[in-house]
C-alpha positions in Angstrom: -52.6 -3.0 -51.1 -55.8 -0.8 -50.3 -56.0 3.1 -50.7 -54.9 3.5 -46.7 -52.6 1.3 -46.8 -50.7 2.5 -49.6 -51.0 5.8 -47.9 -49.3 4.8 -45.0 -46.3 3.6 -47.2 -45.7 6.5 -48.8 -45.8 8.7 -46.0 -43.3 6.4 -43.9 -40.9 6.5 -47.0 -41.5 10.2 -48.2 -42.3 13.7 -46.5 -42.5 15.8 -49.9 -45.5 14.5 -51.1 -48.9 15.9 -53.1 -51.3 15.0 -50.4 -51.5 14.7 -46.6 -53.2 12.7 -44.2 -55.1 13.8 -41.2 -55.8 11.6 -38.2 -57.4 11.7 -34.5 -58.3 9.5 -31.8 -60.7 12.6 -30.4 -62.6 14.9 -31.7 -61.1 18.0 -33.4 -62.9 21.1 -33.5 -61.1 23.7 -35.8 -62.4 27.4 -36.3 -61.3 29.3 -39.6 -59.7 26.9 -41.4 -58.6 28.8 -44.4 -58.9 26.7 -47.8 -56.7 28.7 -50.4 -56.8 26.2 -53.2 -59.4 23.4 -54.5 -59.4 20.8 -51.9 -60.5 17.1 -52.0 -61.1 15.6 -48.7 -61.7 11.7 -48.5 -63.0 10.4 -45.3 -61.6 7.1 -44.8 -62.9 6.5 -41.3 -64.9 8.6 -38.8 -67.1 11.2 -39.5 -66.3 15.1 -40.7 -68.7 17.9 -40.6 -68.1 21.5 -42.0 -69.9 24.9 -41.8 -70.9 27.3 -39.2 -73.8 25.1 -38.1 -71.8 21.7 -39.2 -74.7 21.7 -42.0 -72.1 19.4 -44.3 -71.8 16.3 -43.1 -69.4 13.4 -44.8 -69.3 10.1 -43.2 -66.5 7.3 -43.9 -66.4 6.3 -47.6 -67.6 10.2 -48.5 -65.4 12.6 -49.8 -65.8 16.7 -50.5 -64.5 18.7 -53.1 -64.0 22.0 -51.6 -63.5 25.6 -53.6 -61.1 28.1 -51.9 -62.2 30.3 -49.1 -60.5 32.5 -46.2 -62.0 30.3 -43.7 -64.4 27.3 -42.7 -65.3 25.7 -39.4 -64.6 21.9 -39.3 -65.3 18.9 -36.8 -63.4 15.6 -37.3 -65.1 13.3 -35.4 -63.6 9.5 -34.7 -66.3 6.7 -34.5 -66.0 3.1 -34.2 -62.0 3.8 -34.6 -59.8 6.6 -35.1 -60.8 9.7 -37.7 -58.7 9.6 -40.8 -58.9 11.5 -44.2 -56.9 12.0 -47.4 -56.7 15.9 -48.4 -55.3 16.3 -52.0 -55.0 20.1 -52.6 -55.2 21.3 -56.3 -53.4 23.8 -58.1 -54.9 26.0 -60.9 -52.4 24.7 -63.6 -54.1 21.1 -62.8 -57.1 22.7 -64.5 -55.5 23.5 -67.6 -57.3 22.3 -70.8 -60.7 21.5 -68.9 -64.0 23.7 -69.4 -63.9 25.1 -66.3 -67.2 27.2 -65.6 -67.1 30.2 -63.4 -70.3 32.0 -64.5 -72.1 29.4 -61.9 -69.5 28.7 -58.9 -70.3 26.4 -56.5 -68.6 26.5 -53.0 -68.6 22.3 -52.6 -69.2 18.9 -54.0 -70.2 15.9 -51.8 -70.1 12.3 -52.9 -69.3 8.8 -52.5 -66.0 7.5 -52.7 -66.4 4.9 -55.4 -64.0 1.7 -56.0 -63.1 3.2 -59.3 -62.4 6.6 -57.5 -60.7 4.6 -54.6 -58.1 2.7 -57.2 -57.4 6.1 -58.8 -56.4 7.9 -55.5 -54.3 4.6 -54.8 -52.6 4.7 -58.1 -51.8 8.7 -57.5 -50.6 8.1 -54.1 -47.8 5.1 -55.2 -47.1 7.0 -58.1 -45.3 9.6 -56.0 -43.0 6.7 -55.3 -41.6 6.8 -59.1 -43.2 9.9 -60.6 -41.2 13.0 -61.0 -43.1 15.9 -59.3 -43.4 17.6 -63.0 -46.2 14.4 -63.5 -48.1 15.3 -60.1 -50.0 17.8 -61.9 -51.1 15.3 -64.7 -52.0 12.8 -62.2 -54.1 15.0 -60.2 -55.8 16.1 -63.4 -57.0 12.5 -63.9 -58.8 12.4 -60.4 -60.6 15.6 -61.6 -61.5 14.0 -65.2 -62.9 11.3 -62.9 -64.8 13.0 -60.6 -66.4 14.6 -63.6 -66.8 11.3 -65.4 -68.8 10.1 -62.0 -71.1 13.2 -62.7 -69.4 15.9 -60.2 -68.6 18.7 -63.2 -69.4 21.1 -60.7 -65.7 21.0 -59.6 -65.0 22.6 -62.7 -66.8 25.6 -61.2 -64.2 25.8 -58.1 -61.1 27.3 -60.1 -60.6 30.5 -61.5 -57.8 32.9 -62.2 -55.6 33.0 -59.3 -56.4 36.3 -57.2 -53.4 38.4 -56.2 -54.2 37.3 -52.0 -53.6 33.6 -53.6 -50.4 34.2 -55.4 -49.2 36.0 -52.1 -49.8 33.2 -49.8 -47.9 31.1 -52.3 -45.3 33.9 -52.0 -45.3 33.9 -48.2 -45.4 29.8 -47.9 -42.5 29.2 -50.4 -40.5 31.5 -48.5 -41.1 30.3 -44.8 -43.8 32.4 -44.2 -42.1 35.5 -43.1 -38.8 36.5 -45.3 -40.7 38.5 -47.6 -40.9 42.3 -47.4 -43.1 44.6 -49.2 -40.3 45.8 -51.2 -39.6 42.0 -52.2 -43.5 41.0 -53.0 -44.0 44.2 -55.2 -40.9 43.2 -57.2 -42.0 39.8 -57.6 -45.7 41.0 -58.6 -44.2 43.6 -60.7 -46.8 46.2 -59.3 -46.2 49.6 -57.0 -47.0 49.4 -52.9 -50.2 51.0 -53.8 -51.3 49.1 -56.7 -51.0 46.1 -54.2 -52.9 47.2 -51.6 -55.8 48.5 -53.6 -56.0 45.0 -55.5 -56.2 43.3 -51.7 -58.5 45.6 -50.8 -60.9 44.9 -53.3 -60.2 41.0 -52.4 -61.3 42.0 -48.8 -57.9 41.1 -47.9 -54.5 42.7 -46.6 -50.6 41.6 -46.8 -50.7 41.1 -43.0 -54.2 39.0 -43.1 -52.3 36.6 -45.7 -49.1 36.5 -44.2 -50.9 35.3 -40.7 -52.9 33.2 -42.9 -50.0 31.2 -44.5 -48.0 31.1 -41.0 -51.0 29.5 -38.9 -51.9 27.5 -41.7 -48.2 25.9 -42.2 -48.6 25.4 -38.2 -51.9 23.6 -38.5 -50.7 21.4 -41.2 -47.2 20.5 -39.2 -49.4 19.7 -36.1 -51.4 17.6 -38.1 -49.4 15.3 -40.3 -45.6 15.5 -37.9 -44.5 14.8 -34.9 -42.1 17.8 -34.8 -42.3 19.8 -31.3 -44.5 22.8 -30.8 -41.4 25.0 -30.6 -39.9 23.9 -33.5 -43.3 24.2 -35.5 -43.2 27.9 -34.1 -39.8 28.6 -35.2 -40.8 27.2 -39.1 -44.2 29.6 -38.9 -41.8 32.8 -38.0 -42.5 32.9 -34.3 -40.1 33.8 -32.1 -41.7 32.8 -28.9 -44.0 29.6 -28.9 -46.2 31.9 -26.3 -46.7 34.0 -29.2 -47.6 31.4 -31.7 -50.0 29.6 -29.3 -51.7 32.8 -28.4 -52.1 33.5 -32.3 -53.0 29.9 -33.1 -55.8 29.5 -30.6 -57.0 33.4 -31.8 -57.2 31.7 -35.3 -58.7 28.0 -34.6 -59.9 28.0 -31.4 -57.6 25.8 -29.7 -54.1 25.6 -28.5 -51.4 23.5 -30.3 -50.9 21.5 -27.3 -55.2 21.1 -27.2 -54.6 19.6 -31.0 -51.7 17.5 -30.6 -53.8 15.6 -27.4 -56.3 14.6 -30.1 -53.9 13.0 -32.6 -53.1 9.3 -33.1 -51.4 7.5 -30.8 -48.2 5.2 -32.3 
């Protein structure tokens, strides 16, 4: 069984997985995509470009490892067949015990998906069928260590201590993005509202900005990975009307949810 077959099997059988597959039969041009944690994207077919001027290019068989950033432009381009990519998001705990280097932080790393890396990714995907969630971090660490062994140790510079904004983003994501009040947030972070706002200002963000980022990021993910209706997705993201969700989504990513859906892979 190859990597693509293994991914398809697990996706068909389970929904709560530590990886995702994004695919399309038409080009997707997405603006301001938030990357909240270190992210590995492996292009299985088609091409991918990233950056304001499409300066980063990944062809079929390439991978890119990205550090967290508030926004990056992406183009997913089908070639001879549909565009398809594997995405694995890494938590900060996945780097525990590794000698990280935050003094010379790199924003990205591009390389070839070798046979060894493909086998490691396939084992990771297949292990989700039997491994409890508590072991997923250990399997993700294996991927990090293999990438370092392959000469891509710069990925160890792409992680640091989670900022307040990252912790807040996780909180919104865990609470369906919209149920937390400022009081709840301050209690969970053990800080006053004024301290919270001051720290977020230093990070160049705000509670509302992170909340919107979490909601729309979830919407993008659900549109890419599920067949759920746009009405239902809007509701899950905390929007009371599909039209408001559509307006906010287009304002962030440059296209409407319906336009994105039209690029998706057919059955």
